[in-house]
C-alpha positions as CSV (number, residue, x, y, z in Angstrom):
1,M,236.5,-11.4,199.1
2,T,237.6,-14.7,200.3
3,G,237.3,-16.7,203.5
4,A,240.0,-18.2,205.8
5,G,241.6,-21.7,206.0
6,R,239.6,-24.9,205.8
7,P,238.8,-27.1,208.9
8,A,239.8,-30.7,208.5
9,G,237.0,-32.7,207.0
10,G,234.5,-29.9,206.3
11,P,233.3,-28.9,202.9
12,R,234.7,-25.7,201.2
13,L,231.9,-23.6,199.6
14,L,232.5,-21.2,196.7
15,V,229.8,-18.5,196.9
16,L,229.6,-16.1,193.8
17,G,227.1,-13.5,194.9
18,D,225.9,-10.0,195.2
19,S,225.5,-7.6,198.1
20,L,222.9,-9.8,199.8
21,A,225.9,-12.1,200.7
22,F,227.9,-9.4,202.7
23,H,225.4,-6.7,203.8
24,G,223.9,-7.0,207.2
25,P,221.3,-4.7,208.8
26,A,223.7,-1.8,208.9
27,G,225.6,-2.1,205.7
28,P,228.5,-4.0,204.2
29,L,230.8,-6.3,206.2
30,P,234.1,-8.2,205.8
31,A,233.6,-11.5,204.0
32,D,234.6,-13.5,207.0
33,D,232.0,-12.1,209.3
34,A,230.5,-15.2,210.9
35,R,227.0,-13.9,210.8
36,L,226.8,-13.7,207.1
37,W,224.7,-16.5,205.5
38,P,227.7,-18.1,203.6
39,N,229.5,-18.6,206.8
40,V,226.5,-19.6,208.6
41,A,226.1,-22.4,206.1
42,A,229.7,-23.3,206.2
43,A,229.7,-23.5,209.9
44,A,226.8,-25.7,210.1
45,L,228.5,-28.0,207.7
46,G,231.7,-27.9,209.6
47,G,233.5,-26.1,206.7
48,V,234.4,-22.9,205.3
49,A,233.0,-20.5,202.7
50,D,234.9,-18.5,200.1
51,L,233.0,-15.4,198.9
52,V,233.5,-13.5,195.7
53,A,230.8,-10.9,195.3
54,G,230.1,-7.2,194.6
55,I,227.5,-4.7,195.0
56,G,224.8,-4.8,192.4
57,W,226.3,-7.9,190.8
58,T,224.1,-9.7,188.4
59,A,224.6,-13.0,186.7
60,R,226.7,-11.4,184.0
61,D,229.0,-10.1,186.7
62,V,229.5,-13.6,188.1
63,W,230.3,-14.9,184.6
64,W,232.9,-12.2,184.3
65,A,234.3,-13.1,187.8
66,L,234.4,-16.8,186.7
67,T,236.3,-16.1,183.4
68,R,238.4,-13.1,184.5
69,D,239.2,-13.3,188.2
70,P,242.4,-15.4,189.0
71,R,241.2,-15.8,192.5
72,V,238.2,-17.8,191.3
73,W,240.4,-19.8,189.0
74,A,242.5,-20.7,192.0
75,L,239.6,-21.7,194.1
76,L,237.6,-23.7,191.7
77,P,239.9,-26.9,191.8
78,A,239.8,-26.9,195.7
79,V,236.0,-26.3,196.5
80,D,233.5,-28.9,197.2
81,V,230.4,-26.8,196.4
82,L,229.7,-24.0,194.0
83,V,226.8,-21.6,194.9
84,L,225.6,-19.2,192.2
85,A,223.9,-16.7,194.6
86,V,222.9,-14.1,191.9
87,G,219.9,-13.1,190.1
88,S,218.2,-10.9,192.7
89,M,219.8,-7.6,191.4
90,D,219.1,-8.5,187.9
91,T,215.2,-8.1,188.7
92,L,215.5,-4.5,190.0
93,P,214.1,-1.5,188.0
94,S,217.0,0.1,186.1
95,P,215.6,3.3,184.4
96,L,218.9,4.0,182.8
97,P,220.7,1.4,180.8
98,T,223.3,-0.3,182.9
99,A,226.2,1.1,180.9
100,L,225.0,4.7,181.6
101,R,224.1,4.0,185.3
102,E,227.4,2.3,186.1
103,G,229.2,5.1,184.1
104,I,228.2,7.7,186.7
105,R,231.1,6.7,188.8
106,Y,233.5,7.7,186.0
107,L,232.2,11.2,185.6
108,R,234.6,14.0,186.2
109,P,235.1,16.5,187.8
110,D,233.9,15.3,191.1
111,P,231.1,17.9,191.6
112,L,229.6,16.7,188.3
113,R,229.7,13.1,189.4
114,R,228.1,13.8,192.7
115,W,225.3,16.0,191.0
116,A,224.6,13.3,188.6
117,R,224.5,10.6,191.4
118,R,222.2,12.8,193.5
119,G,219.9,13.4,190.5
120,Y,219.7,9.7,189.6
121,V,219.0,8.6,193.1
122,A,216.2,11.2,193.4
123,A,214.7,10.3,190.1
124,Q,215.0,6.5,190.4
125,P,211.7,5.8,192.6
126,H,209.7,8.1,190.3
127,L,211.0,6.5,187.2
128,A,210.5,3.1,188.7
129,R,206.8,3.8,189.4
130,L,206.3,5.7,185.9
131,L,207.9,2.9,183.8
132,R,206.3,0.1,186.0
133,G,209.6,-1.4,186.9
134,R,211.0,-1.6,183.4
135,P,213.5,-2.2,182.1
136,V,215.2,-4.2,184.7
137,A,218.9,-4.4,185.3
138,L,219.3,-7.7,183.4
139,P,216.5,-9.3,181.5
140,P,215.5,-12.9,182.5
141,A,216.6,-14.3,179.3
142,L,220.1,-12.9,179.9
143,T,220.2,-14.0,183.5
144,V,219.5,-17.5,182.5
145,R,221.9,-17.3,179.7
146,Y,224.8,-16.2,182.0
147,L,223.9,-18.7,184.7
148,D,224.0,-21.5,182.1
149,R,227.3,-20.2,180.8
150,C,228.7,-20.5,184.4
151,W,227.2,-23.9,184.8
152,R,228.7,-25.2,181.5
153,A,232.1,-23.8,182.2
154,V,232.2,-25.3,185.7
155,R,230.9,-28.7,184.3
156,A,233.7,-28.7,181.7
157,L,236.4,-28.2,184.4
158,R,234.9,-30.0,187.3
159,P,232.0,-32.3,186.2
160,D,231.8,-33.7,189.8
161,L,231.3,-30.2,191.4
162,P,227.7,-29.7,192.8
163,V,226.1,-26.5,192.0
164,V,223.5,-24.7,193.9
165,G,221.5,-21.6,192.7
166,V,219.0,-19.2,194.2
167,V,215.5,-18.0,193.4
168,P,215.8,-14.2,193.1
169,S,215.0,-12.4,196.3
170,V,212.4,-9.8,196.9
171,H,212.5,-6.2,198.3
172,R,210.3,-3.7,199.9
173,S,212.6,-0.7,199.1
174,A,211.5,2.9,198.9
175,A,214.5,3.4,196.6
176,Y,212.5,1.5,193.8
177,A,209.1,2.9,195.0
178,Y,208.3,-0.8,196.1
179,V,208.0,-1.7,192.4
180,H,209.2,-5.3,191.6
181,T,207.2,-6.2,188.4
182,G,210.5,-7.8,187.1
183,H,210.5,-10.4,189.8
184,A,208.0,-12.9,188.6
185,P,209.4,-13.3,185.1
186,A,212.9,-13.8,186.4
187,V,211.6,-16.4,188.9
188,A,209.9,-18.4,186.2
189,A,213.1,-18.3,184.0
190,V,215.5,-19.2,186.8
191,R,213.2,-22.1,187.8
192,A,212.9,-23.3,184.3
193,W,216.7,-23.3,184.0
194,S,217.1,-25.0,187.2
195,H,214.7,-27.9,186.1
196,R,216.7,-28.1,182.8
197,R,219.9,-28.4,184.4
198,D,218.9,-30.2,187.6
199,V,220.4,-27.4,189.7
200,P,218.8,-27.2,193.2
201,L,217.6,-23.6,194.2
202,L,217.6,-21.9,197.5
203,D,214.1,-20.2,197.8
204,L,215.3,-16.7,198.9
205,P,211.7,-15.1,198.7
206,T,210.2,-17.7,201.1
207,L,213.1,-17.6,203.4
208,V,213.5,-13.7,203.7
209,R,210.1,-12.1,203.0
210,P,208.9,-12.4,206.6
211,H,212.1,-10.7,207.8
212,L,212.1,-7.7,205.5
213,A,209.9,-5.7,207.7
214,G,211.7,-7.0,211.0
215,A,213.2,-4.9,213.7
216,D,216.7,-6.0,212.6
217,A,216.1,-5.7,208.8
218,N,218.3,-3.2,206.9
219,P,216.3,0.1,206.5
220,D,216.9,-0.1,202.7
221,G,214.3,-2.8,202.4
222,M,216.5,-4.8,200.3
223,H,219.3,-6.3,202.6
224,W,218.8,-8.6,205.4
225,G,218.9,-8.6,209.2
226,W,220.7,-11.4,211.0
227,A,217.6,-13.5,211.4
228,A,217.3,-13.8,207.7
229,H,221.0,-14.4,207.2
230,R,220.6,-17.4,209.8
231,R,217.7,-18.8,208.0
232,V,219.3,-18.6,204.6
233,G,222.5,-20.1,205.8
234,D,220.8,-23.0,207.7
235,A,218.7,-23.6,204.5
236,L,221.7,-23.7,202.3
237,A,223.5,-26.2,204.7
238,E,220.4,-28.3,204.6
239,T,220.3,-28.2,200.8
240,I,223.9,-29.2,200.5
241,T,223.6,-32.1,203.0
242,H,220.9,-33.6,200.8
243,L,222.6,-33.2,197.5
244,P,222.9,-36.4,195.6
245,P,226.4,-37.9,195.0
246,R,227.8,-37.0,191.7
247,R,230.1,-39.3,189.6
């Protein structure tokens, strides 16, 4: 998913993210929807946002996008700020190993795939509660490892390019039995990485937690309503405005 042309004089943002970047209160939307937080931030800065994202993407998926997606290769020389907007999905309970969970989509015949998916969706909240939120989709050590790989790769290509990260978001989702024990360890690991690499972080939990139970929040308890998108977008614009100049 990518945005449109760049207004004269405005910064161009490259946002590598997960579904929080393109889901609104009623589900997924095209990347150029003006209400999504990457576009809210870009508009506040007089610029444009390019979004490359996917449902359930973790820091590992963003590393793969950075190294395997020619769209990203084409964008990197032209952008003014890189936003690594991942880490939130890494923290979610994942009772099945990722390879098995993601492999459900490849099952054939179709009735078997649908049966397996229904069974996993039904079992997931019970398993999340029984296993106390473990294992998670991606352990904190791996989240940080992939974020750092992204940071180092970008530094090698564009040493002048500012990078912004995020503190993993929170949820109140029945699909995970409201369990989120993987969140605190991930936050600690990401904050330590941010301090080590001097990467400013957008504090998603502080920004969105008050909105998750709001009238316009997504009923899934994970994705955001428009008030949260506006707040995150405005906060990102403010963060970018105060970035120190790089040499």
